[in-house]
Rosetta silent file (secondary structure, phi, psi, omega in degrees, C-alpha in Angstrom):
SEQUENCE: MNDQKKGQKIFIVEDDTDLSEMLSAYFRVQGYDVSTATRGEDAVAAISKDIPDVAVLDIRLPDIDGFEVCRRLRRARRTQNLPVIFLTEKREREDKLSGLELGAVDYITKPFDIQELRLRVRNALRRARLSTLLNPVTGLPEGTLVRERLEQMLAQPDWGVVLTGVRGLDDFRDRFGFVAADDVSRAVTLMIANAVQESGTGEDFVGHADSGDFIILTTADQANKLAERCMVRLQPSIQYFYPALERQRLHEIPESERLSVFVAAVSSREAQITTIDELFQTLAKRRL
SCORE:     score description
SCORE:     0.000 S_00000001
   1 L     0.000  137.702  177.805  -34.769   74.291   13.956 S_00000001
   2 L   -62.853  121.223 -176.332  -32.749   71.960   11.857 S_00000001
   3 L   -59.350  -29.838 -179.227  -30.089   74.008   10.074 S_00000001
   4 L   -70.308  -27.363  176.591  -30.370   71.793    7.039 S_00000001
   5 L   -85.980  -25.203 -174.806  -34.077   72.635    6.724 S_00000001
   6 L   -54.291  120.206  175.431  -33.683   76.296    7.417 S_00000001
   7 L    89.944   -6.207  176.867  -34.705   78.336    4.332 S_00000001
   8 L   -72.158  132.033 -169.060  -35.833   75.267    2.402 S_00000001
   9 E  -110.402  128.185  175.580  -39.080   75.954    0.591 S_00000001
  10 E  -114.297  131.554  176.982  -42.028   73.608    0.122 S_00000001
  11 E  -113.065  117.191 -174.348  -44.958   74.520   -2.169 S_00000001
  12 E  -104.175  125.730  176.786  -48.166   72.611   -1.456 S_00000001
  13 E  -115.862  105.331 -173.375  -50.908   72.571   -4.175 S_00000001
  14 L  -154.573  120.033 -175.164  -54.044   71.144   -2.652 S_00000001
  15 L   -83.561   -7.970  169.784  -57.662   72.200   -3.050 S_00000001
  16 L   -82.022  105.780 -169.818  -58.828   70.643    0.194 S_00000001
  17 H   -69.043  -31.873  175.909  -58.194   73.638    2.397 S_00000001
  18 H   -63.808  -46.293  177.534  -58.313   71.574    5.640 S_00000001
  19 H   -63.474  -41.031 -177.716  -55.639   69.228    4.349 S_00000001
  20 H   -61.986  -44.175  177.445  -53.685   72.074    2.943 S_00000001
  21 H   -67.076  -36.354  177.849  -53.657   73.927    6.299 S_00000001
  22 H   -66.965  -44.420  177.970  -52.719   70.783    8.133 S_00000001
  23 H   -65.990  -39.514  178.677  -49.791   70.003    5.862 S_00000001
  24 H   -62.839  -47.602  179.795  -48.651   73.643    5.961 S_00000001
  25 H   -62.021  -41.140  179.932  -48.689   73.787    9.753 S_00000001
  26 H   -58.938  -49.740 -177.685  -46.969   70.408   10.005 S_00000001
  27 H   -75.289  -26.062  171.999  -44.081   71.269    7.706 S_00000001
  28 H   -71.074  -33.319  173.582  -43.642   74.722    9.280 S_00000001
  29 H   -65.735  -32.116  176.434  -43.201   73.071   12.643 S_00000001
  30 L   -74.684   -2.269  177.011  -40.562   70.884   10.946 S_00000001
  31 L    93.339   15.096  177.687  -38.713   74.009   10.073 S_00000001
  32 L   -91.722  157.099  170.825  -39.613   74.467    6.408 S_00000001
  33 E   -93.779  118.543 -174.247  -40.774   77.631    4.639 S_00000001
  34 E  -117.724  134.851  173.441  -44.236   76.676    3.241 S_00000001
  35 E  -128.400  150.281 -175.479  -46.341   78.264    0.581 S_00000001
  36 E  -134.253  161.786  172.573  -49.737   76.955   -0.725 S_00000001
  37 E  -148.622  148.281  179.022  -52.173   77.197   -3.608 S_00000001
  38 L  -107.368   -7.288  177.853  -55.622   75.657   -4.139 S_00000001
  39 L  -127.081  148.794 -178.653  -55.694   76.090   -7.932 S_00000001
  40 H   -64.124  -45.328  177.987  -53.401   74.956  -10.601 S_00000001
  41 H   -59.525  -43.159  177.241  -53.068   78.197  -12.460 S_00000001
  42 H   -59.268  -42.386 -178.775  -52.225   80.037   -9.236 S_00000001
  43 H   -61.476  -47.488  179.650  -49.674   77.401   -8.398 S_00000001
  44 H   -60.904  -46.359  178.160  -47.827   77.773  -11.767 S_00000001
  45 H   -59.112  -45.029 -178.982  -47.708   81.493  -11.401 S_00000001
  46 H   -69.655  -43.908  177.613  -46.502   81.468   -7.843 S_00000001
  47 H   -62.859  -42.985 -175.484  -43.863   78.689   -8.369 S_00000001
  48 H   -68.172  -27.780 -177.818  -42.530   80.425  -11.492 S_00000001
  49 H   -83.749  -37.787  178.155  -42.120   83.679   -9.601 S_00000001
  50 L  -138.656   96.328 -170.124  -40.423   82.213   -6.459 S_00000001
  51 L   -69.385  125.538  178.107  -39.114   78.715   -7.118 S_00000001
  52 L   -83.458  179.136  174.836  -39.401   76.362   -4.080 S_00000001
  53 L   -89.031  -23.933  173.570  -37.139   73.449   -3.363 S_00000001
  54 E  -158.423  151.879  179.847  -39.880   70.863   -3.778 S_00000001
  55 E  -123.325  134.000  174.829  -43.540   70.885   -4.744 S_00000001
  56 E  -105.833  113.183 -159.025  -46.235   68.626   -3.272 S_00000001
  57 E  -125.369  114.286  176.915  -48.872   68.513   -5.975 S_00000001
  58 E   -78.720  145.770 -176.689  -52.388   67.114   -5.835 S_00000001
  59 L   -84.150  -39.633 -174.435  -53.602   65.831   -9.243 S_00000001
  60 L   -89.751  111.918 -178.543  -57.307   66.627   -8.788 S_00000001
  61 L  -130.384  162.291 -174.157  -57.649   70.409   -8.817 S_00000001
  62 L   -72.909  -20.051 -179.123  -60.618   72.695   -9.629 S_00000001
  63 L  -117.874  -98.703  174.658  -59.202   74.159  -12.873 S_00000001
  64 L   -83.090  151.030 -176.062  -56.198   72.452  -14.526 S_00000001
  65 L   -80.724  170.823 -179.948  -55.159   69.159  -13.177 S_00000001
  66 H   -60.004  -32.942  177.440  -51.822   68.387  -11.453 S_00000001
  67 H   -62.287  -40.500  178.557  -50.469   66.808  -14.560 S_00000001
  68 H   -68.950  -41.918  173.179  -50.915   70.032  -16.541 S_00000001
  69 H   -52.522  -49.078  179.279  -49.377   72.006  -13.727 S_00000001
  70 H   -64.306  -39.957  179.846  -46.327   69.734  -13.900 S_00000001
  71 H   -58.454  -48.417 -174.345  -46.224   69.904  -17.702 S_00000001
  72 H   -67.378  -35.391  179.551  -46.072   73.756  -17.620 S_00000001
  73 H   -65.493  -43.929 -179.247  -43.320   73.654  -14.917 S_00000001
  74 H   -66.615  -24.071  179.673  -41.284   71.236  -17.017 S_00000001
  75 H   -73.319  -26.329 -178.321  -41.525   73.493  -20.073 S_00000001
  76 L   -88.108  132.598 -176.892  -39.890   76.399  -18.333 S_00000001
  77 H   -55.962  -43.960 -172.186  -36.130   76.346  -17.990 S_00000001
  78 H   -67.490  -25.067 -177.251  -36.195   77.762  -14.444 S_00000001
  79 H  -113.964    2.392 -171.660  -38.599   75.140  -13.140 S_00000001
  80 L   -65.239  -24.620 -179.608  -37.962   72.164  -15.328 S_00000001
  81 L  -102.474    9.078 -178.438  -35.903   70.321  -12.648 S_00000001
  82 L   -61.528  124.276  176.157  -38.163   71.193   -9.660 S_00000001
  83 L   -64.344  125.604 -178.360  -38.682   67.935   -7.621 S_00000001
  84 E  -118.694  123.278  171.343  -42.469   67.126   -7.710 S_00000001
  85 E  -104.541  116.655  174.572  -44.265   64.727   -5.361 S_00000001
  86 E   -76.951  131.514  174.757  -47.786   63.828   -6.651 S_00000001
  87 E  -120.899  118.914 -172.744  -50.406   63.585   -3.862 S_00000001
  88 E  -158.329  158.344  172.124  -53.607   62.031   -5.061 S_00000001
  89 L   -85.593  -14.302  179.669  -56.526   59.737   -4.479 S_00000001
  90 L   -69.657  146.697 -178.865  -56.019   58.062   -7.786 S_00000001
  91 L  -128.619   -4.058 -176.904  -54.503   54.606   -7.796 S_00000001
  92 L   -62.789  144.748 -176.438  -54.633   53.542  -11.410 S_00000001
  93 H   -64.253  -33.982 -177.948  -51.412   52.366  -12.921 S_00000001
  94 H   -68.865  -29.915 -179.448  -51.839   54.724  -15.907 S_00000001
  95 H   -69.996  -41.093  179.846  -52.054   57.749  -13.563 S_00000001
  96 H   -64.677  -44.317  176.289  -48.754   56.751  -11.943 S_00000001
  97 H   -55.941  -38.128  178.812  -47.164   56.262  -15.268 S_00000001
  98 H   -64.837  -43.763  176.819  -48.324   59.632  -16.392 S_00000001
  99 H   -65.916  -37.998  175.990  -46.750   61.225  -13.314 S_00000001
 100 H   -68.080  -35.802  178.371  -43.513   59.387  -13.749 S_00000001
 101 H   -63.949  -34.288  177.390  -43.249   60.337  -17.403 S_00000001
 102 L   -75.893   -1.401  173.083  -43.575   63.905  -16.365 S_00000001
 103 L    93.176   18.680  175.601  -40.545   63.507  -14.169 S_00000001
 104 L   -62.901  143.116 -178.456  -42.220   63.290  -10.716 S_00000001
 105 L   -88.239  -16.139 -179.306  -39.802   62.124   -8.062 S_00000001
 106 E  -164.235  165.275 -175.367  -42.506   60.369   -6.001 S_00000001
 107 E  -148.221  114.293 -178.009  -46.173   59.475   -5.932 S_00000001
 108 E  -121.878  134.092  179.519  -48.298   59.147   -2.842 S_00000001
 109 E   -98.237  146.948  175.102  -51.960   58.072   -2.627 S_00000001
 110 L   -85.674  144.880   -1.501  -54.481   59.204   -0.108 S_00000001
 111 L   -79.381  149.179 -174.427  -55.027   58.464    2.663 S_00000001
 112 L  -128.531  159.805  177.132  -51.322   58.654    3.568 S_00000001
 113 L   -81.780  119.555 -176.372  -49.082   58.593    6.662 S_00000001
 114 H   -62.980  -28.169  176.161  -47.928   62.068    7.385 S_00000001
 115 H   -70.978  -37.098  172.704  -44.547   60.709    8.591 S_00000001
 116 H   -58.537  -47.395  177.759  -44.166   58.911    5.318 S_00000001
 117 H   -60.579  -42.421  179.706  -44.787   62.099    3.419 S_00000001
 118 H   -57.268  -45.375 -178.983  -42.248   63.873    5.647 S_00000001
 119 H   -66.118  -39.046  179.456  -39.634   61.300    4.808 S_00000001
 120 H   -64.187  -42.732  176.341  -40.381   61.398    1.127 S_00000001
 121 H   -64.705  -43.412  178.983  -40.089   65.197    1.000 S_00000001
 122 H   -56.886  -46.975 -178.937  -36.788   64.935    2.979 S_00000001
 123 H   -66.095  -35.066  175.852  -35.371   62.335    0.519 S_00000001
 124 H   -66.630  -36.932  179.806  -36.445   64.427   -2.533 S_00000001
 125 H   -69.903  -40.811  179.282  -34.691   67.431   -1.104 S_00000001
 126 H   -63.145  -41.317 -177.514  -31.550   65.430   -0.397 S_00000001
 127 H   -66.449  -38.912  176.584  -31.529   63.984   -3.935 S_00000001
 128 H   -65.284  -40.275  178.429  -32.032   67.477   -5.325 S_00000001
 129 H   -62.647  -34.999 -178.133  -29.124   68.914   -3.361 S_00000001
 130 H   -73.930  -26.763 -174.298  -26.836   66.169   -4.743 S_00000001
 131 H  -103.069    6.322 -174.064  -27.864   66.741   -8.323 S_00000001
 132 L   -65.676  -20.905 -178.959  -27.839   70.563   -8.432 S_00000001
 133 L   -90.063  -14.623 -179.198  -24.490   70.626  -10.227 S_00000001
 134 E  -122.433  143.127  175.535  -25.459   68.191  -12.943 S_00000001
 135 L   -71.619  129.065 -174.173  -28.303   68.220  -15.489 S_00000001
 136 L   -68.687  -16.716  178.103  -30.582   65.273  -14.748 S_00000001
 137 L   -91.934  -49.369 -175.328  -31.062   64.461  -18.405 S_00000001
 138 L   -95.637  -17.465 -179.323  -27.596   64.851  -19.953 S_00000001
 139 L    81.575    1.718 -179.317  -25.457   64.364  -16.847 S_00000001
 140 L   -85.771  154.102 -178.531  -23.456   67.557  -17.738 S_00000001
 141 E   -65.209  149.714  176.331  -22.445   70.233  -15.299 S_00000001
 142 L  -154.203  179.379  175.477  -24.720   73.330  -15.010 S_00000001
 143 L    66.649 -133.897 -170.893  -25.563   76.228  -12.670 S_00000001
 144 H   -58.137  -41.695 -179.571  -22.941   77.327  -10.217 S_00000001
 145 H   -61.903  -37.421  175.338  -20.209   75.000  -11.538 S_00000001
 146 H   -71.000  -42.424  179.462  -20.481   76.411  -15.019 S_00000001
 147 H   -63.397  -37.737  173.690  -20.582   79.983  -13.963 S_00000001
 148 H   -57.470  -48.499 -177.946  -17.439   79.355  -11.847 S_00000001
 149 H   -67.512  -34.531  176.639  -15.601   77.999  -14.781 S_00000001
 150 H   -61.215  -47.477 -177.625  -16.689   80.826  -17.025 S_00000001
 151 H   -59.459  -41.799  178.141  -15.414   83.399  -14.493 S_00000001
 152 H   -67.561  -37.861  179.038  -12.039   81.560  -14.302 S_00000001
 153 H   -61.594  -47.224 -173.279  -11.807   81.366  -18.080 S_00000001
 154 H   -65.216  -16.878  179.863  -12.519   85.048  -18.579 S_00000001
 155 L   -84.471   -7.730 -179.933   -9.662   85.894  -16.212 S_00000001
 156 L   -97.783  159.014 -179.541   -7.185   84.122  -18.584 S_00000001
 157 L   -77.031  -31.239 -173.569   -5.629   85.637  -21.690 S_00000001
 158 L  -118.563  111.227 -179.556   -6.387   82.744  -24.012 S_00000001
 159 L  -156.611  157.156 -179.526   -9.863   81.339  -24.204 S_00000001
 160 E  -144.054  147.008  178.849  -12.575   80.356  -26.680 S_00000001
 161 E  -129.527  139.119  171.381  -16.370   79.588  -26.152 S_00000001
 162 E  -123.988  125.732  175.752  -18.762   77.668  -28.275 S_00000001
 163 E  -112.738  122.832 -178.398  -22.529   77.873  -27.538 S_00000001
 164 E  -143.415  171.814  178.141  -24.623   75.278  -29.377 S_00000001
 165 E   159.444 -162.225 -179.638  -27.804   73.231  -29.204 S_00000001
 166 E  -125.463  125.735  177.242  -31.170   72.627  -30.814 S_00000001
 167 E   -87.239  159.857  175.777  -33.933   75.218  -30.993 S_00000001
 168 L    86.846   10.052 -178.170  -37.653   74.216  -31.059 S_00000001
 169 H   -68.514  -22.642  179.011  -37.384   71.575  -28.319 S_00000001
 170 H   -70.538  -45.773  178.940  -40.357   72.960  -26.450 S_00000001
 171 H   -66.708  -39.314  174.621  -42.664   72.487  -29.434 S_00000001
 172 H   -56.583  -48.630  177.983  -41.125   69.071  -30.094 S_00000001
 173 H   -57.725  -43.170  178.978  -41.828   68.132  -26.465 S_00000001
 174 H   -63.262  -34.711 -171.937  -45.458   69.282  -26.717 S_00000001
 175 H   -86.212  -39.060 -171.102  -45.922   67.247  -29.904 S_00000001
 176 H  -116.935   -8.158  175.003  -44.006   64.010  -29.063 S_00000001
 177 L   106.589  163.313 -179.961  -43.689   63.910  -25.265 S_00000001
 178 H   -66.619  -38.827  179.788  -41.042   64.320  -22.620 S_00000001
 179 H   -57.852  -53.863 -178.116  -39.400   60.964  -23.239 S_00000001
 180 H   -55.324  -46.739  176.714  -38.800   61.773  -26.911 S_00000001
 181 H   -61.304  -38.044  178.281  -37.448   65.267  -26.016 S_00000001
 182 H   -68.465  -37.498 -178.472  -35.068   63.868  -23.352 S_00000001
 183 H   -63.871  -38.028  175.238  -33.804   61.354  -25.945 S_00000001
 184 H   -60.665  -45.236 -178.797  -32.950   64.309  -28.293 S_00000001
 185 H   -62.530  -36.891  177.019  -31.041   66.005  -25.541 S_00000001
 186 H   -69.409  -41.524  179.650  -29.070   62.918  -24.815 S_00000001
 187 H   -64.639  -43.114  176.672  -28.331   62.305  -28.516 S_00000001
 188 H   -58.874  -44.360  179.590  -27.170   66.001  -28.859 S_00000001
 189 H   -55.677  -47.450 -178.798  -24.919   65.447  -25.800 S_00000001
 190 H   -61.270  -44.928 -176.505  -23.293   62.472  -27.443 S_00000001
 191 H   -69.177  -39.624  179.970  -22.671   64.298  -30.728 S_00000001
 192 H   -65.535  -40.762  177.313  -21.210   67.300  -29.034 S_00000001
 193 H   -59.859  -37.017  176.228  -18.934   65.004  -26.997 S_00000001
 194 H   -70.655  -36.685 -179.195  -17.781   63.438  -30.301 S_00000001
 195 H   -66.407  -39.070  175.723  -17.171   66.809  -31.846 S_00000001
 196 H   -64.049  -43.091 -177.659  -15.030   67.807  -28.801 S_00000001
 197 H   -61.205  -39.289 -176.499  -13.112   64.541  -29.058 S_00000001
 198 H   -76.596  -39.380 -169.274  -12.432   65.161  -32.756 S_00000001
 199 H  -122.397    5.721 -174.247  -11.622   68.876  -32.795 S_00000001
 200 L   -96.095 -172.373 -174.805  -10.951   69.849  -29.143 S_00000001
 201 L   -96.084   -9.999 -176.327   -7.829   70.191  -27.141 S_00000001
 202 L    95.535  -13.765  179.400   -8.394   67.206  -24.795 S_00000001
 203 L  -122.346   15.659 -178.343   -8.935   69.636  -21.841 S_00000001
 204 L   -68.726  149.934  177.532  -12.098   71.258  -23.057 S_00000001
 205 E  -108.601  123.297 -179.580  -15.000   71.755  -20.661 S_00000001
 206 E  -115.878  131.209  177.414  -18.624   70.900  -21.751 S_00000001
 207 E  -157.315 -164.141 -177.732  -21.655   71.975  -19.695 S_00000001
 208 E  -117.604  137.511  168.549  -24.951   73.799  -19.909 S_00000001
 209 L   -71.972  171.632  177.698  -25.468   77.537  -19.875 S_00000001
 210 L   -58.651  -27.554  179.287  -28.298   78.896  -17.679 S_00000001
 211 L   -75.492  -13.421 -177.435  -30.590   78.781  -20.808 S_00000001
 212 L    99.548   -9.179  173.743  -29.979   75.066  -21.046 S_00000001
 213 L   -61.689  155.156  174.400  -27.862   75.485  -24.196 S_00000001
 214 E   -82.340  138.781  179.111  -24.712   73.490  -24.456 S_00000001
 215 E  -127.743  132.742 -178.730  -21.479   75.374  -23.771 S_00000001
 216 E  -116.419  126.262  173.332  -17.885   74.343  -24.611 S_00000001
 217 E  -104.551  119.963 -175.370  -14.921   76.158  -23.020 S_00000001
 218 E  -139.355 -157.137  177.669  -11.776   75.786  -25.150 S_00000001
 219 L   -98.195  166.726  177.661   -8.842   77.807  -26.484 S_00000001
 220 H   -61.189  -38.255 -177.068   -8.939   80.724  -28.942 S_00000001
 221 H   -66.567  -31.648 -169.076   -7.374   78.529  -31.584 S_00000001
 222 H   -96.456  -14.332 -171.978  -10.003   75.746  -31.336 S_00000001
 223 H   -54.250  -55.905 -175.403  -13.271   77.769  -30.895 S_00000001
 224 H   -67.228  -36.359  178.023  -14.214   78.214  -34.544 S_00000001
 225 H   -63.683  -43.163  177.566  -13.035   74.681  -35.463 S_00000001
 226 H   -61.402  -47.275 -179.219  -15.179   73.224  -32.688 S_00000001
 227 H   -56.194  -45.638 -178.409  -18.184   75.331  -33.771 S_00000001
 228 H   -64.949  -43.175  179.981  -17.920   74.103  -37.329 S_00000001
 229 H   -65.984  -34.194  172.981  -17.542   70.498  -36.127 S_00000001
 230 H   -60.286  -47.139  175.233  -20.693   70.834  -33.934 S_00000001
 231 H   -60.049  -43.538  175.248  -22.624   72.025  -36.947 S_00000001
 232 H   -61.332  -38.753 -179.866  -21.417   69.198  -39.087 S_00000001
 233 H   -75.871  -41.512 -172.128  -22.376   66.635  -36.453 S_00000001
 234 H   -82.266  -46.762 -168.807  -25.762   68.049  -35.569 S_00000001
 235 H   -57.791  -40.969 -177.538  -27.323   69.449  -38.750 S_00000001
 236 H   -72.898  -12.955 -178.687  -27.611   66.195  -40.710 S_00000001
 237 H   -91.717   -4.283 -174.108  -29.163   64.463  -37.671 S_00000001
 238 H   -55.920  -44.885 -174.131  -32.097   66.773  -37.131 S_00000001
 239 H   -65.622  -26.340 -176.275  -34.542   64.692  -39.236 S_00000001
 240 H   -83.428   -6.685  172.542  -33.677   61.563  -37.322 S_00000001
 241 H   -71.767  -22.302 -175.017  -34.745   63.042  -34.046 S_00000001
 242 L   -88.579  151.055  172.913  -38.373   62.723  -35.238 S_00000001
 243 L   -56.794  149.901 -176.087  -40.255   59.401  -35.132 S_00000001
 244 H   -47.244  -47.188 -175.857  -39.921   57.404  -38.373 S_00000001
 245 H   -69.501  -21.232  179.180  -43.481   58.075  -39.514 S_00000001
 246 H   -84.424  -18.637 -177.277  -43.101   61.811  -38.964 S_00000001
 247 H   -64.039  -31.135 -176.657  -40.023   62.260  -41.071 S_00000001
 248 L   -74.578  -16.551 -178.960  -41.992   61.976  -44.252 S_00000001
 249 L  -112.826   14.580 -177.421  -44.246   64.815  -43.093 S_00000001
 250 H   -59.331  -35.623  178.396  -41.693   67.228  -41.811 S_00000001
 251 H   -60.125  -17.550 -176.637  -42.431   69.622  -44.671 S_00000001
 252 H   -82.682  -21.834 -178.409  -46.014   69.988  -43.230 S_00000001
 253 L   -82.314  134.616  177.328  -44.662   71.385  -39.981 S_00000001
 254 L   -57.597  139.771  179.308  -44.047   75.166  -40.131 S_00000001
 255 H   -52.791  -35.767 -177.787  -40.298   75.912  -40.195 S_00000001
 256 H   -67.508  -14.190  179.987  -40.688   78.023  -37.070 S_00000001
 257 H  -106.866    1.811  179.577  -41.900   74.868  -35.184 S_00000001
 258 L   -89.759  158.947  169.961  -39.254   72.452  -36.400 S_00000001
 259 L   -66.782  141.817  176.906  -36.075   71.523  -34.646 S_00000001
 260 E  -146.008  149.319 -178.333  -33.103   73.511  -35.798 S_00000001
 261 E   -90.524  145.498  167.482  -29.424   73.648  -34.968 S_00000001
 262 E  -137.006  146.542 -178.984  -27.634   76.788  -33.817 S_00000001
 263 E  -141.798  133.324  175.371  -23.974   77.345  -33.165 S_00000001
 264 E  -136.669  145.346 -179.527  -22.139   80.519  -31.968 S_00000001
 265 E  -143.265  145.798  172.222  -18.445   81.033  -31.144 S_00000001
 266 E  -152.229  155.031 -175.889  -16.241   83.765  -29.759 S_00000001
 267 E  -138.203  166.961  178.175  -12.665   83.978  -28.495 S_00000001
 268 L   -67.793  -16.413  176.786  -10.357   86.269  -26.669 S_00000001
 269 L   -78.624  -16.174 -173.981   -8.760   87.196  -30.027 S_00000001
 270 L  -109.051  -15.097 -174.599  -11.975   88.598  -31.340 S_00000001
 271 L  -156.341  145.911  172.108  -13.534   90.484  -28.418 S_00000001
 272 L  -100.611  109.154 -170.335  -12.523   91.993  -25.081 S_00000001
 273 L  -126.503  130.332 -177.620  -14.955   90.497  -22.645 S_00000001
 274 L  -119.750  -17.348 -178.142  -14.750   90.681  -18.834 S_00000001
 275 L  -126.250  162.428  178.108  -18.154   89.499  -17.591 S_00000001
 276 H   -63.924  -39.847 -176.663  -20.481   86.526  -18.234 S_00000001
 277 H   -65.115  -43.254  178.702  -23.292   88.843  -19.335 S_00000001
 278 H   -61.571  -40.043 -179.325  -21.031   90.427  -21.979 S_00000001
 279 H   -61.207  -46.804  178.905  -19.978   87.001  -23.191 S_00000001
 280 H   -70.112  -31.170  169.765  -23.597   85.834  -23.819 S_00000001
 281 H   -62.269  -40.916  175.214  -24.535   89.111  -25.411 S_00000001
 282 H   -67.396  -44.460  176.359  -21.657   88.660  -27.849 S_00000001
 283 H   -55.304  -41.048 -177.900  -22.550   85.055  -28.529 S_00000001
 284 H   -58.842  -25.231 -177.095  -26.108   86.026  -29.358 S_00000001
 285 L   -95.902    2.738 -171.888  -24.822   88.140  -32.264 S_00000001
 286 L  -120.072   25.213  179.152  -22.459   85.431  -33.562 S_00000001
 287 E   -62.646  133.722  178.668  -24.726   82.554  -34.613 S_00000001
 288 L   -72.679    0.000    0.000  -23.261   80.612  -37.583 S_00000001
């Protein structure tokens, strides 16, 4: 067994049981750990519980279609970056564009060459391994790299942390689409970078918490200043994240469904914190 493949998980969503069994057997022989589902709802539940390294997803399913499966996976933080390869009989340009808009990494039409699918799966896994330390939308560090920096910071006597971002992005994504939501994330990234440039130390670290929120690691002196600067940068911009025609009707959207800014800060001067869990519990109580 190839050590690189050992332990890597493929989830196949295909309602043709003969094809599903063939693909499952083939990839197991290749050294992968394979799980399968024949229905979209079952796939979402299983993938959310035990996240694979890549999903091979048929579009035509007996309940919800593959596009809806992908949408639900993209809405959840834990599965939003899961590499998805669409496997389908559909060939229309609109279908391919729909798949790509949902963030599919590849798109294969039936009938297909099994060797080609194997290579596409391998390439998707390689790309995923290379990008696991960076958020694919913002390009900022996340995951293991951020947790390591947090642990190093908490071991020092002088530190400050700012947690910030935009709430309501899931509802915004449902209403205006993935492209518009990603544009918001990129705009927020730029504004936070400007805030750090204006009020930071020059050595501050910016990344993503596990929740997807933006996190800034700085000094105790600068934490509150940075938090205030983030609020000043982000709050006036909220209305401009909406399409021009929607800005005039923002008052019609319930406040609970609108985008809103949140900022929280804490430093070593204000609290004795030794673990990452304690840090985020404290930040949750300190929203500006």
